[in-house]
C-alpha positions in Angstrom: -2.2 -15.4 31.7 -2.0 -14.0 35.2 -0.8 -10.6 36.3 3.0 -10.4 36.8 2.8 -9.2 40.4 1.5 -10.4 43.8 -0.1 -8.0 46.2 2.0 -7.4 49.2 0.8 -4.3 51.0 -2.3 -2.2 51.2 -3.4 0.7 53.4 -0.8 1.8 55.9 2.8 0.4 55.6 6.4 1.3 55.8 9.3 0.4 53.4 12.9 0.4 54.5 16.2 0.3 52.5 14.6 2.4 49.8 17.2 4.0 47.5 16.5 7.6 46.5 18.5 10.0 44.5 19.6 13.0 46.5 21.8 15.1 44.1 24.6 15.1 41.6 28.4 14.6 42.0 30.3 17.2 40.0 33.9 18.1 39.2 35.6 20.6 36.8 34.3 18.6 33.8 30.7 18.7 35.0 28.2 16.2 36.5 29.9 12.7 36.7 27.6 10.7 39.0 24.4 10.7 41.0 24.2 10.8 44.8 21.9 8.3 46.5 20.9 7.4 50.0 18.8 4.8 51.7 15.6 5.9 53.4 12.4 4.6 55.1 9.1 5.6 53.5 5.6 5.4 55.0 2.5 5.1 52.8 -1.1 5.5 53.9 -4.4 5.9 52.0 -2.6 6.0 48.6 -0.1 8.8 49.6 3.4 9.0 50.8 3.0 10.4 54.3 6.5 10.3 55.7 10.1 10.0 54.4 12.7 9.6 57.1 16.3 8.3 57.6 16.8 4.6 56.9 16.5 2.2 59.8 17.6 -1.3 58.7 16.3 -2.7 62.0 12.8 -1.3 61.7 10.8 -4.2 62.9 7.6 -3.8 61.0 8.9 -2.3 57.7 9.1 -4.3 54.5 12.6 -4.5 53.1 12.9 -2.8 49.7 16.3 -4.5 49.4 18.2 -1.3 48.3 16.3 -1.1 45.0 16.0 2.4 43.4 12.7 4.0 43.8 11.5 5.9 40.7 8.2 7.4 39.6 6.0 4.7 38.0 6.0 4.7 34.3 3.3 6.1 32.0 2.6 5.1 28.4 1.1 8.2 26.8 0.1 6.6 23.5 -1.0 3.0 23.1 -3.8 1.0 21.5 -4.9 -1.5 24.1 -8.1 -2.4 22.2 -6.6 -4.0 19.1 -3.4 -5.8 20.0 -2.5 -9.2 18.6 -0.5 -9.8 21.7 -1.6 -13.1 23.2 -2.3 -14.7 19.7 0.2 -16.8 17.8 3.1 -14.7 16.4 2.4 -12.9 13.1 4.5 -10.1 11.6 3.2 -7.1 9.7 2.0 -7.9 6.2 4.1 -6.2 3.4 1.0 -5.9 1.3 -0.8 -3.4 3.5 1.1 -0.1 3.5 -1.1 2.9 3.2 -3.5 4.1 5.9 -6.5 3.5 3.6 -5.3 0.0 2.9 -5.1 -0.7 6.6 -8.6 0.7 7.2 -10.0 -1.8 4.6 -8.0 -4.6 6.3 -9.4 -3.6 9.8 -12.9 -3.7 8.5 -12.3 -7.3 7.5 -10.7 -8.6 10.7 -12.3 -6.5 13.5 -15.4 -8.6 13.9 -13.3 -11.7 14.7 -10.8 -9.8 16.9 -13.6 -8.4 19.0 -14.4 -11.9 20.2 -11.3 -12.0 22.3 -10.2 -8.4 22.6 -10.9 -8.1 26.3 -8.6 -11.0 27.2 -5.9 -9.7 24.9 -6.1 -6.2 26.3 -5.6 -7.7 29.8 -2.6 -9.6 28.6 -1.1 -6.4 27.1 -1.8 -4.5 30.3 0.1 -7.3 32.2 3.0 -6.9 29.8 3.1 -3.1 30.3 2.9 -3.6 34.1 5.8 -6.1 34.0 8.0 -3.2 32.9 6.7 -0.8 35.6 3.9 1.0 33.8 0.8 1.8 35.9 -0.8 4.4 33.7 -1.6 4.6 30.0 -3.4 7.0 27.6 -5.1 4.5 25.4 -6.9 5.1 22.1 -9.9 2.9 21.2 -11.5 2.5 17.9 -14.8 4.2 17.1 -15.9 3.1 13.6 -18.8 1.8 11.7 -17.5 -1.7 11.8 -17.1 -2.1 15.6 -19.5 0.6 16.7 -18.7 1.1 20.4 -17.8 -2.6 21.1 -14.0 -1.8 21.2 -14.7 0.6 24.1 -17.0 -1.9 25.8 -14.5 -4.7 25.7 -11.6 -2.4 26.7 -13.6 -1.1 29.7 -14.1 -4.7 30.9 -10.3 -5.3 30.7 -9.6 -2.1 32.6 -12.1 -3.0 35.2 -10.4 -6.4 35.6 -7.1 -4.6 36.2 -8.3 -1.5 38.1 -6.5 -2.4 41.3 -3.1 -2.0 39.7 -3.6 0.0 36.5 -5.3 3.1 35.3 -6.0 4.5 31.8 -7.1 7.7 30.2 -9.4 7.0 27.2 -9.1 8.6 23.7 -12.1 8.1 21.3 -10.3 7.3 18.1 -12.1 7.5 14.7 -9.5 5.2 13.0 -11.6 5.0 9.8 -12.1 8.8 9.6 -14.9 11.0 10.7 -16.5 11.2 7.3 -14.6 8.7 5.1 -16.8 6.3 7.0 -19.9 7.6 8.8 -18.2 7.7 12.2 -19.1 11.3 13.1 -22.4 10.4 14.8 -20.7 7.6 16.8 -18.0 10.1 17.9 -20.7 12.5 19.0 -22.3 9.8 21.1 -19.0 8.7 22.7 -18.0 12.3 23.4 -20.8 12.5 26.0 -19.4 9.6 28.1 -17.7 10.8 31.3 -15.1 8.0 31.1 -13.7 9.4 27.8 -11.1 12.1 28.3 -10.0 12.9 24.7 -11.4 13.3 21.2 -9.0 11.6 18.8 -8.6 11.9 15.0 -6.4 10.7 12.2 -5.1 12.4 9.1 -7.8 15.0 8.4 -6.5 15.4 4.8 -5.2 11.9 4.0 -8.5 10.2 5.0 -11.2 12.8 5.0 -9.7 15.2 2.5 -10.8 18.3 4.5 -8.5 19.6 7.3 -10.8 22.4 8.5 -14.0 20.4 8.4 -12.5 17.6 10.5 -10.7 19.8 13.0 -13.6 22.1 13.4 -15.8 19.1 14.2 -13.2 17.8 16.6 -12.8 21.1 18.4 -16.6 21.5 18.7 -16.9 18.0 20.3 -14.1 18.8 22.7 -15.4 22.2 23.8 -19.0 21.0 24.0 -18.1 18.1 26.2 -15.0 19.4 28.1 -12.6 16.9 26.5 -9.0 17.1 25.4 -7.8 16.5 21.8 -5.3 14.0 20.5 -4.9 13.7 16.7 -2.9 11.0 14.9 -1.1 12.8 12.1 0.8 10.8 9.4 0.2 13.3 6.6 3.4 15.0 5.3 4.0 18.1 3.2 1.9 21.3 3.3 -1.1 19.3 4.5 0.7 18.0 7.6 2.0 21.4 8.4 -1.4 23.0 8.0 -3.0 20.5 10.3 -0.6 21.2 13.1 -0.8 25.0 12.7 -4.6 24.9 12.4 -5.0 23.0 15.6 -2.6 25.4 17.3 -4.6 28.3 16.1 -7.8 26.7 17.5 -6.1 26.3 20.9 -5.0 29.9 20.9 -8.6 30.9 20.2 -10.0 28.5 22.8 -8.0 28.6 26.0 -9.9 25.5 27.4 -7.9 23.4 24.8 -4.5 24.7 25.9 -2.5 22.0 27.7 -5.1 19.4 26.7 -4.4 19.2 22.9 -1.9 17.0 21.3 -0.7 15.9 17.9 0.5 12.3 17.9 3.3 11.3 15.6 3.4 14.5 13.5 6.0 12.9 11.2 6.0 15.9 9.0 8.2 17.6 11.5 11.0 15.1 10.7 10.9 16.2 7.1 11.4 19.9 7.6 14.4 22.2 7.7 15.4 23.2 11.2 14.3 26.8 10.8 10.8 25.6 9.9 10.6 23.2 12.8 11.7 26.1 15.1 8.9 28.3 13.8 6.2 25.6 14.3 7.7 24.7 17.7 7.2 28.3 18.8 3.6 28.3 17.7 2.9 25.0 19.5 4.5 26.2 22.7 2.5 29.4 22.6 -0.7 27.4 22.1 0.3 24.8 24.7 -0.3 22.0 22.1 1.9 19.0 22.8 3.5 16.3 20.6 3.2 12.6 21.4 5.7 10.5 19.7 6.1 6.7 19.4 9.9 7.0 18.6 11.0 6.0 16.0 9.0 5.4 12.8 10.9 3.8 10.0 13.9 6.0 9.2 12.4 9.3 10.4 14.2 11.0 13.3 11.8 13.3 15.1 13.2 16.7 16.1 12.6 16.2 19.8 15.5 18.3 21.0 14.3 21.3 19.0 10.7 20.9 20.3 12.0 20.7 23.9 14.2 23.7 23.4 11.2 25.8 22.6 9.1 24.5 25.5 6.8 22.1 23.6 5.3 19.4 25.8 6.7 16.1 24.4 5.1 12.8 25.5 6.1 9.3 24.5 4.3 6.0 24.1 4.7 2.5 22.7 1.8 3.0 20.2 1.5 -0.5 18.7 2.6 -3.5 20.7 2.5 -6.4 18.3 -0.5 -5.6 16.2 -1.2 -5.5 12.4 0.0 -1.9 12.2 3.5 -2.5 13.6 5.4 -5.3 15.4 8.1 -3.2 17.1 6.5 -1.8 20.2 8.4 -3.3 23.2 5.8 -2.4 25.9 8.7 -1.1 28.0 8.9 2.7 28.6 12.5 2.5 29.9 13.4 0.9 26.5 11.7 3.9 24.8 13.8 6.3 26.9 16.9 4.2 26.2 16.2 4.4 22.4 15.8 8.2 22.6 19.0 8.6 24.5 20.9 6.7 21.8 19.2 8.5 18.9 19.9 12.0 20.3 23.3 11.3 21.9 22.1 11.9 25.4 24.8 9.7 26.9 26.1 11.7 29.9 25.0 11.1 33.5 22.9 14.3 33.4 21.3 13.7 30.0 20.5 10.1 30.8 18.8 11.1 34.1 16.8 13.8 32.2 15.7 11.2 29.6 13.9 9.3 32.3 11.1 12.0 32.0 9.9 10.3 28.8 9.1 7.1 30.8 7.5 8.9 33.7 5.4 11.5 32.1 7.8 14.3 33.1 8.2 13.4 36.7 11.9 13.3 37.8 13.5 12.6 41.2 16.0 15.5 40.7 15.6 18.9 39.1 18.1 20.2 36.6 20.2 21.6 39.5 20.3 18.3 41.3 17.8 19.2 44.1 15.4 16.5 45.3 11.9 17.1 44.0 10.4 13.6 44.1 9.2 11.9 46.2 7.7 14.4 48.7 5.3 14.0 51.5 1.7 14.0 50.2 2.8 12.7 46.7 0.7 9.9 45.4 2.2 6.5 46.1 2.8 5.7 42.5 6.3 4.3 42.1 8.5 1.5 40.9 11.5 -0.2 42.5 14.3 -0.8 39.9 17.4 -2.9 40.1 19.7 0.1 39.3 22.0 2.4 41.2 20.5 5.6 39.7 18.1 6.8 37.0 20.9 7.3 34.5 21.9 3.6 34.8 18.2 2.5 34.7 17.8 4.3 31.3 21.2 3.2 29.9 20.8 -0.5 30.9 17.0 -0.8 30.7 17.1 -2.1 34.3 14.4 -4.5 35.4 11.4 -3.5 37.5 11.3 -5.5 40.8 8.1 -4.0 42.3 5.6 -1.3 41.8 3.0 0.7 43.7 -0.3 1.9 42.3 -2.6 4.2 44.3 -0.7 3.0 47.3 -1.0 -0.7 46.9 2.4 -2.3 46.7 3.2 -5.3 44.5 6.3 -7.5 44.2 7.3 -9.2 41.0 6.4 -12.9 41.1 
């Protein structure tokens, strides 16, 4: 399978007929529309170096055809290393339901999957790119079955797509730190400069010791200057304790603040509002974020409450057709659309704000409608969307027509 784009422009170039958002249109009832204008935009050495009034007659500029320019999309939680995408269709097995059952299943199938994991990771990257994603935070398995081969194969795929895609790596002990003897492997991988985060999964549900697991995770992160990103499916008091313990560690160690995340944290969807508010205040104070795959079964995460208290909320596809789940679309606009529907964010203003979950919190307009992106000296990391504004793009899951990564511009084939 080939990449979904053809390279058009590198180095220094100018685009004309670029549609940018410039403000909101309001009346007595509030914001009712988004203002837009056409511009020319010059890129050089991976940065936007000039934004100027549109000149449709610009002789050397490439025509952006009036498409809407938005920040490129970022998938903040995905597993590129163990997708089934690219293989014949297979749905999730109803016989494997618990995390421990899935660990046993992985131990059976990983040796065979590793034989083709590089090619399948490339195909999944191509799928993400086809929807406008140029960046991902990807977890990769570190376990006693695969050793470091998942990382090795993933790095080959990323090297093969490095011209148009970039990833942040999370070392993920899917089979537990101590449930299987993965702790020594995690110590080895923590020393690698290419790895940015130390992962984890259900300190109680798998390893039966929250403090032991998180203390080990924190030590690895501090010793090797890494962030932390813990998968948490545990509910009840164990799930709450895991979140609060990590927040307490971040408060004690400022180096972890802004670099520590709890992925999923489904326990928050099971709590009364007052309890969620209390935990949200603690997370915000410790600068520990929540990364959500939205949704998970019938659980509705309390994202609005987390946002109200200033918690950093990121979103990703998580599983894109693998043996854990078959529902990940690979499309970050689709994720934003789903969130808007779940939380009733249907107004022009709210839809435009929901775009943040596709772009890792980069928005063209601030809350007052002032232009804040793009600006001169911003990285040339953007997409061209067939939409009139970001609210429409989210509501209609508008198609991506082109993208730029580190300045290199690609048209859809």
